[in-house]
Structure formats: structure tokens, C-alpha cells
N, C-alpha and C positions, 0 to 999 in steps of 0.2 A: 601185215600186222599179225602178231602172234596170238596164240590162244592160251599159252601158259603164263602164269603170273607168280611173282615172288612178293610175299607180304612186306610192307614198309610202314614206317611211322612217319608223321609229319616232319619230324626233325632230321630225317635222313637226308644225306647229300648223295646224289647219283650222277655218275658220269654220263652226260648226254649232250649231243649237239645236233640240231637239225642241219642236214646237208642239202636241203632243197632237191633231193633226188627223186621223190615220189615213191620210193620203195615201200614205204609203209602203207601206200594206197594200192598195192598189188597183192595178189594172193588172198583176195577177200571173199571168194565164193562161199556163200553160206555162213559168213562170220559177222558181218556188220549189220546190227539190228537198227532199224529206223524207228525210234520211239515217237510217241505223239508230240512231245515238244519239239523234237527234231523236224518232224514233217511240218509242223506249224510254222517254225522259223524259216524252213526251206520254201514253204509255200508263199510266205510274204516276200522272201527275197526274189524268187523266180517270177512272181506275179508282176514285179516292177518292169521286167523285160518282156512280158507277154508270153512267157513259156508255159505258165499255168494260170488258170482262172480261180481255182478253189483247191482245197486240200485233197480232195479225191483225185485230182489230176497228178499230184505228187506221187501217190501210191501207184496209180495206173501206169505212169510213164517210167518211174525210176525204181520201183521196188516190186517185190512179189511176196505172196503169203506163204508162210510155213506154219506148221502146227506143232505146239509143244505136246508132250505125252498126255498131259491132263486135258487136252482139248482147247487150250487157250491159243488163239491165233496171234502170230507176230508178223511183222514185215521185215524182210531182209533186203538191203540195198542190191540193186542189180550190178552185175559186173560185165566187162567186155573183154574180148581177146583171149589168146591162149594163156596170158599171165593173170587172167581174172582180175583186171584192174577195176577200180571204182568207175562207175559210169561217168562220173564228173572229173576224172583225171584227164587233162589234155596237155600234151607236151611237158609232161612231168610236173604240171602245176594243177592245184585244186581250183576249179572254176567257180566254186561256191564258198570260198574260204570264209567270208564273214558269217555265213549261215551253216557252217559245217556241223555235223552231229556232235553230241557231247563226247562220244567215244573218241572221235578224232581230236577234239579240243584238248582232251586230257592225255592223249598219247605222249610219252611212253608209260603213262600211269593210268590207273583205273580206280574208281571209287564204288563202294558197295554199302548198303545199309549196315550199320554196325550192330553190335550186341554188347552185353555186359557193361552198360552205361556209356558206350561210345556211339555217337551218331553215325559215323562212317568208319569203314576200314578202307585201307589203301594198299595198292599193289603195283608192282612194276611189270609191264609186259615183257616177256622173255621171248624174243623172236630171232629170226635168222639175219637180221640187219645189224651185224656186229659193229660196222663202222659208226653207227649212230651212238654207240656207247664207248667210244675210244677217245673222245675229246670233250672238253667243256665240263662244267659242273652245275647242276641245278639242285635247289632245295625243294623238297616235295611240298612243303607248306607254301613257299612262294609261288610255285607252279599252280597249286590249287587256288590260291588267292586270286591269281590272274585269270584262270581258265574255268574254274568250277563255279558257275553263277548261282546266285541265290535261288533263281527259278528252278534250276536243275536240282539243286539240293532239296528243295521243297518237293519237287516231283518224285525223286527217288524215295524219300521218306513216306510219302502218301502211297506211292505205287506198291511198296513192300507190303503195307497193310491190305491194299485192295487185292493184290494177287494171291495172298494167303486165303482171303475169303472166297475169291473166285475159284481157286483150286478146290476148296472144301465143297462148294456147291457142285462143281463139275464132277468130282469123285463120287458124289452121292446121286448122280443123275444116270439114267440109262443111256446107252449108246445112241438111241433114237432121239432122246431128249437133247443130248449134246450136239447132234447134228442140227436139230431145230434151233438151238441157241446160237449157232454160228452167225446168223445174220445180226441179231442184237449185239453180240460181242463186237463184231466188226463196226457196226454203226456207232455205238456209244463210245467205244475205245479209240476209234480212229477217224471216222468220217464226220461225226456231228460237231464240226468246228467252223466257226465263222472267223475268217482271217482278219476282219475288221474289229473283233472284240478281243479282250485280254485272254490269254490262254488259261491261267490258273482257275479262274471262276468257272470256265466252261469244263475244264477237266473234272473238277469236283462235282459239279452238277451232273455231268454225264455218268460218272461212276455211282453216284447215289441212285440215279434213275435205273442204271443197269442192274445193280444189286437188288433193288426193289422188284424189278421185272423178273429176275431169275428166281428170287425167293417165292414170289407169288405163283409163278408158273410151276415151280418145283412142288409147291404144296398141292396143286391141282393133280399132279402125277400121282401123289400118294392117296 
């Protein structure tokens, strides 16, 4: 899966055809972020087979922590083998296809929070899998209608606002304070989810409580 993107509009037609080769699931080391709604859906899916019991197991078994420059922790999907394939790729097939992450659902496209009156911006992934783009035609709007869920749209919009505020608070904190905040960041952003309850209400509650905690704790430092 590539890291370069080319801007698109919803009306664009793009040459693309899935070849069921699994190539887009390789070369992913350090590239595929597992976001909270991804882990939640994956947890519910894997729990049915007994592979996990709760959302913490998803992160512990299939992902690892990486830190952004501002001190915000993220989780990246684990990879295996010399070709750095997704840990869920078996015999060229995705073993979690119904619960695959949003990034995988949208490939070969991506969506970002927009600006200038637009809710979202769209782009095409530009990667080395040239054969994917040599046959067939898909309309970006149709692809997004099928694969970009309302829940993911709502998450991206809210996440954009939350990460701006988190970044502001972290930039204003000392390095010692940022280290102290790592646990609440991990707890509220990733771990504090009950797989029996709807994701959206838990996501909003967690981030309200996280921001309140960081603001109050930050005032004590001053």
C-alpha cells in the first residue's frame, strides 16, 4: 500500500480493478494505523471466534505503539515476513475482511477532513501495484458511498477537532508532563471501550474526559 497520494474529486473516474493478489496488504511496516473504530470493529469480529476477549487484546496481539512528534500515541498494525505483510494476510487473502480497517476499505482511495467548506478531501493512493490501475473503472463517489461508512465519517470529523486540541495541550506541556500523560492518552483514546456498547457514544465520552483531565492536570503544573 502506497504512501503517496494524488488529489481527486468525487466525480472522478479512476482505472482500478482488484486482482485478489494481496499485494496491497504487503510492504506495510510502519504504515497502517489502527484507529479506535478499527480496533473496536476488529475486537467484535475476533471475539466471535475466541481470538480476543476485549479491545485491549486487539492492540496487544496485532498492533504496537508509535509516538507522533507532539507526544500523541498511535497504534500501527503488526506485519510479518520479509515482505512486511499485514498480520491478517493468509494465502493472499484477508482473514478479517468484514472487519478490515477503514484505510483498507477505502483503498485505492483515502479520505481526509476537508476545509474551505468541504467536509472531506479525497485522494488516490499512488503505489507500486501498477497492475491494479490497468483495468476496470470506478467512480470515486460510488466507491465512497459503498465503503466510507457514516460512523467513519463522523469519527474523522470529530477526531480532527480532538487532535488539534490534544496537540495544543501537549505542546504547552513539559516533557515530564507529556510522559505522565501517556497512560491517560492510551486509556481514554484506545482502551476504555466496552465491545457490548455502541462505539460513538463511548468515543465522545472518552475524549471529553481525556481533555478535562489534561486541562486540569496542566493547570496544576502552572
